[in-house]
C-alpha positions as CSV (number, residue, x, y, z in Angstrom):
1,M,42.2,173.5,86.2
2,I,45.8,174.0,87.1
3,E,47.3,171.0,88.9
4,R,51.0,171.5,88.2
5,I,53.0,174.7,87.6
6,C,56.5,174.7,86.1
7,V,58.7,177.3,87.7
8,F,61.8,178.5,86.0
9,C,64.3,180.1,88.4
10,G,68.0,180.5,89.2
11,S,70.4,177.8,90.4
12,S,72.1,180.5,92.5
13,P,70.4,182.5,95.4
14,G,70.7,185.7,93.4
15,A,72.1,189.0,94.4
16,R,69.4,190.0,96.9
17,P,67.7,188.2,99.8
18,V,64.3,189.3,98.4
19,Y,64.7,186.7,95.6
20,A,64.8,183.7,98.1
21,R,61.9,185.2,100.0
22,A,59.9,185.3,96.7
23,A,60.8,181.7,96.0
24,R,59.6,180.7,99.5
25,E,56.4,182.8,99.1
26,L,55.6,181.2,95.8
27,G,56.2,177.7,97.2
28,L,53.8,178.3,100.0
29,A,51.2,179.8,97.6
30,L,51.4,176.7,95.4
31,V,50.8,174.4,98.4
32,A,48.0,176.5,99.6
33,R,46.3,176.2,96.2
34,K,47.1,172.4,96.1
35,I,49.2,173.0,93.0
36,Q,52.2,170.7,92.5
37,L,55.6,172.1,91.5
38,V,57.5,171.1,88.4
39,Y,61.0,172.5,88.2
40,G,64.6,171.9,87.1
41,G,65.5,169.4,89.8
42,G,68.3,171.3,91.4
43,R,69.1,171.4,95.2
44,V,70.9,174.7,95.1
45,G,70.0,178.4,94.7
46,L,66.4,179.5,94.2
47,M,65.6,176.1,92.8
48,G,66.5,174.4,96.0
49,E,64.8,177.0,98.2
50,L,61.6,176.7,96.2
51,A,61.5,172.9,96.2
52,R,62.4,172.6,100.0
53,T,59.6,175.1,100.8
54,V,57.0,173.1,98.9
55,L,58.2,169.8,100.4
56,D,58.3,171.2,104.0
57,A,54.8,172.5,103.5
58,G,53.5,169.1,102.4
59,G,53.3,169.8,98.7
60,G,54.2,167.7,95.7
61,V,57.4,168.3,93.7
62,T,58.6,166.9,90.4
63,G,62.2,167.6,89.5
64,V,63.5,167.2,85.9
65,I,67.3,167.3,85.5
66,P,69.9,166.3,82.9
67,Q,72.3,163.6,83.7
68,Q,75.2,166.1,83.3
69,L,74.0,168.1,86.3
70,V,73.3,164.9,88.3
71,D,77.0,164.0,87.7
72,R,78.0,167.4,89.1
73,E,76.0,166.6,92.3
74,L,73.5,169.4,91.8
75,A,70.4,167.3,91.8
76,F,67.9,167.3,94.7
77,A,68.4,163.6,95.2
78,E,65.9,163.4,98.1
79,L,62.9,164.1,95.8
80,E,60.5,161.2,95.4
81,D,59.8,162.2,91.8
82,L,63.2,163.1,90.3
83,R,63.3,162.5,86.5
84,I,66.7,162.3,85.0
85,V,67.0,163.1,81.2
86,A,69.8,163.1,78.7
87,S,69.8,166.7,77.7
88,M,68.6,170.2,78.5
89,H,66.3,170.0,75.5
90,E,64.7,166.9,76.9
91,R,64.4,168.6,80.3
92,K,62.5,171.6,78.8
93,A,60.2,169.4,76.8
94,L,59.3,167.1,79.7
95,M,58.8,170.1,82.1
96,A,56.4,171.7,79.5
97,Q,54.6,168.4,79.0
98,L,54.0,167.9,82.7
99,A,52.9,171.5,83.5
100,D,49.6,173.2,83.2
101,G,51.2,176.7,83.3
102,F,54.6,178.4,83.7
103,I,56.0,181.0,86.1
104,A,59.5,182.6,86.1
105,L,61.2,183.8,89.2
106,P,64.5,185.7,89.1
107,G,67.4,183.7,87.4
108,G,70.1,183.9,84.9
109,L,70.3,183.2,81.2
110,G,68.9,179.7,81.6
111,T,65.8,181.0,83.3
112,V,65.3,183.7,80.7
113,E,65.8,181.2,77.8
114,E,63.4,178.6,79.2
115,F,60.7,181.2,79.9
116,F,61.1,182.9,76.5
117,E,60.8,179.5,74.8
118,V,57.4,178.8,76.5
119,L,56.3,182.3,75.7
120,T,57.2,181.8,72.1
121,W,55.3,178.5,72.0
122,A,52.2,180.4,73.4
123,Q,52.6,183.1,70.8
124,L,52.8,180.4,68.1
125,G,49.7,178.6,69.5
126,I,51.7,175.5,70.4
127,H,50.1,175.7,73.9
128,R,47.5,177.8,75.6
129,K,48.9,177.5,79.1
130,P,49.2,180.6,81.3
131,C,52.7,182.2,81.6
132,G,53.5,184.4,84.5
133,L,56.5,186.5,85.4
134,I,57.1,187.4,89.0
135,D,58.9,190.7,88.7
136,V,60.6,190.7,92.1
137,D,61.6,194.2,93.2
138,A,60.3,195.6,89.8
139,T,63.6,194.6,88.1
140,I,61.9,194.0,84.7
141,V,59.8,197.2,84.9
142,R,63.0,199.3,85.6
143,S,64.8,197.6,82.7
144,R,61.9,198.3,80.3
145,R,62.0,202.0,81.2
146,S,65.7,202.2,80.3
147,S,66.4,203.5,76.9
148,T,69.5,201.3,76.6
149,T,67.8,198.0,77.5
150,P,65.4,196.6,74.9
151,S,62.0,195.6,76.2
152,W,61.2,191.9,76.3
153,K,57.7,192.8,75.1
154,S,58.8,194.7,72.1
155,S,57.8,193.0,68.9
156,S,56.2,193.7,65.6
157,D,53.5,191.2,66.6
158,P,51.0,192.8,68.9
159,R,50.1,189.4,70.4
160,S,53.6,189.0,71.9
161,G,52.8,191.2,75.0
162,R,49.5,189.4,75.6
163,C,51.0,185.9,76.1
164,C,52.3,186.8,79.5
165,S,51.4,188.7,82.6
166,S,53.7,190.0,85.3
167,T,53.3,190.7,89.0
168,P,55.7,192.0,91.6
169,S,55.1,189.1,94.1
170,P,54.0,185.5,94.1
171,S,50.8,186.5,95.9
172,G,49.8,188.3,92.7
173,C,49.5,185.1,90.7
174,S,46.1,183.5,90.2
175,S,44.6,181.8,87.2
176,G,41.3,182.5,85.6
177,S,41.1,185.6,83.4
178,R,41.1,185.2,79.6
179,S,42.8,187.4,77.1
180,T,43.2,186.5,73.4
181,G,42.6,182.9,74.2
182,H,45.4,182.5,76.8
183,R,44.7,182.0,80.4
184,R,46.7,184.7,82.2
185,W,47.8,185.6,85.7
186,T,45.9,188.6,87.1
187,R,46.8,191.0,89.9
188,R,45.1,190.3,93.2
189,S,45.3,192.2,96.4
190,G,45.4,189.2,98.9
191,P,47.5,186.0,99.3
């Protein structure tokens, strides 16, 4: 049973308003399913939007943030469960330990790096937690069709594409199906 989901997302609002809408939609979906949020502890960008939405809807939020970002006044200081760690490495390890699954919303290089690390851990069998990518506005699908952009699923290992599922919106995430031993997100038609 999934009680806590770690969401990786941007510390900026992103280039398009649809990204903030997706963060809010995901926050509401987590609360509706009584799933607590684990995230990077920021008060700005998509991170802040997501955390505020969950809190405003009565859900639980755990933020994990390195001291360096606290010093730069980027922490969501009002969180009841804000865990301050020494480094980004400690942040990722604690977030992974606390979570029963992982979701990536739009973000920058940090979001991509964090998500790819947990995908790699899944591929290596370090964890068997579901990993879901919310492909807002089909950005990943378009980049995969481009001949100049390498696909993130390309690999000599056929299992690499089976460690993760993607969906165009937060309402498409639900747990339950099994594929090659990994719980995966499946497409659904309703909220």
